[in-house]
N, C-alpha and C positions, 0 to 999 in steps of 0.2 A: 373549263378546268375545274379541279377538284376542290370541293368544300371541304374544308378542317371541318371535323365532327365538331358542334356546339362551341364555334370560335368567339362566338361575343361572350361566352359566360366563363372560358376563357383567358379572353381579354381583359374582363373585368374581376378576377380572380385577385387578389392580394396572399389572403393568409392562408396560411397551411391548412386551416378549416375550409377553406372557399376551393383551394385545388381539392380536399380530399372530397368534397360535394360533387365537384365536374366529374370525378372519378368515378364515381359512384355511379352518375348517369351514364356514363360512357359506358361501365360495365356494363348498364341495362339495356343500351344500345348495339354491343358488340354478342350479348344474350340473343336477342333479336334474331340479329343479320347472322349469329352461325344458324339459327335454326331456319331461318330462310334458307338457308344453304344448305343443308340436309335435307331443304323442302325439294329445291333443285335437284339437288342430286339422285333425288328417288326419280323426278321427270322424265330425267338425264337417259337413265335407266331404264324406263317406259317408252323415252322416246327411240331410243336405240332397236327395239323391237317394233318400231312402227306407229307407237301410241303419241303423237305428240309433234311438234318442229322440232329436230333435233339441234338446227342450226341456232334457233330461238333460245333454247334453252341451256346452252352452252354460253351463248352471250348474256344471257341474266345470269350465270353461275361464273365469267367471268367478272364482271359486274360486283356481282357479292364476292366476290376474293378480293376484288383491290377495295372494295368497302372495309373488308376483314381487317386487310393487311393495313390499312388509314389508321382505323379505332385504334389498332393494337399500336400503332407507331402511336399515336395522339396519346394514349395513355402512359407508354413508356414516359414522352418527354411529359406530361401532365407532372407524373412522380416526381420526375428530376425537379419540376419546379418546386414540388410541395416539399422537397427534403433542401433545398434551401431556401425557401420559406421558412420552414422549421428552426433550422439554424440561424437566420437571422432574427428569427422572434428570440430564438434562444439568447443570442448574443444581449438583444435588445432589453432581457428579462433580467441577463446579469448585470448590464448597467444600470437599469434602473435599481435593481438591488443594492447596487455600492452607491449608486446617490441615497438610497434610504438609510444605508446604515450609517452614511456620513454623518445624514443630518442627525441620526439619532444620537450620535459620537459629539457631536455641537450642543445637543439639549443635555446630553449627561454632563458633559464639562459646567454647562451654566449649572447644574443640580448638584454636583459636587463643590463647586466653586458657593453657593449658595450655603449646602450644608457646613460648609469650610466656617464659611463665615458667622452662621450661627451658634457651631460647638465656640468658636473664638468669642463671641459673644457669651456664650453661657459659663465659661468662664468667667470673665469679668464678670458677670453677675454673682455668680457662687463666690468670688473672691470676696466682692461687698458686702454680700450677705455675712460671709463667714466673719467679715470687721465687725460687722453691726451686730451680731451674734456674739461675739465674745465682749464686745462693750453691754449688752445687754444681762450677760451672765455676770459679766464685775458687778454690774449696777444690782444684778437680783441679790450678790453678797452679802453687799452694802448694806441693802434693806433686814437682810437676814439681822444682821450682826446691828442695825437696828431697832430690832422689832418691831419694822414694819413689815411682814411677809406679805400682808395684805395689798402690796402695793406691787409684788414681786410680776412680770411679766413672765407667762408659759411659753417656752422658745419651740416645745414641740407642738403646741396646741396654732400656734401662727403659721409655724411651717407646713403642717398637713391644711390648716384651711384654705392656707394661699395656694397650696399646689393642688387642689380638690379639683375636679370638672370632668369633663368629657374628654376622653381620648378616643385617638383618631383609629379608625376602624382597621386591623392588619388586611394585608388584602390574599385571598385564597391564595395567590401562589406566591411564593417567597422564599428567596434561597435563604439557605442553611448560616450563613455569614451573618444576612440581612434581620433573621429574627435573633441571631444572638445579638446583635447592635441594638436591635430593638429593644429586648430583655433588659441589655444594660443598662438603654436611656432611661426605660420606666422604673429599676431600680433605685431612680434618683427622685421618683417623684411617691414609690409605695411606701408604707408604712412599713418599719422593719427594714429597708432599704440601704443605700448607703449613706443618705443625710439623716437616717432617722434608725438609729441604731437600737436592737431592743433592750429595755431596760434591765438591769437585775431581776434575778428571780426574787419577788416580794418584794421589789421598791414601789414606790407609787406612779402610777401613769394619771396623766393629769388628775394629781389631786388626790386617786381614788385606790385606794390600795386593794389588793388582791384578797380574794379570800381565798386563796391557794396558798398561804404562806405555809411552809413545812414548820409545825412546831417541832424544837425539841424536848428529845424523850428525856424525863427525870430516871433516874436510876436511885433507886430504895437501896 
């Protein structure tokens, strides 16, 4: 009965890498047997001229040729099984990728839902803050009229103090749309932003008048 070379290794092989390793070993065996064949062919030439047992050499050569044929056939079969394993692994990778992006899509949906909820909460807070700001501004006007300016509330100071604090670090990789959205959100928190319009030139800021007020020129 002819023994298949590296039969146990082939039987244990499951992945494309396993089959590639077995094929490499079979190639080594094939090279060794091919070298043995070359030696036997040289021995056959010598035996023809009486140097050696020609029948024995030719029998050994026949066994070597059979071994080469078997190894080559085994290598061919191993290549087919390796290709099939690689194809199966590729399909498994695609399935795994599909499952991965499905999970990410679910997480993304949750993130957008959270972002939507936070934006709506922000809008509600802005509405409430605006109502309070208008009420305080009205009261400030009455205090001015009553000569009690020292009781007025500085809305800019309140807003800036309330919005001061640490900011989340921007990721190293961020899409252009995300950068634009982040800048828009930060504009609500930054001085001079959407909620903090710059004062008119020369107007007092938090009770301090600018030193760089343009002076009207006098014409002689």
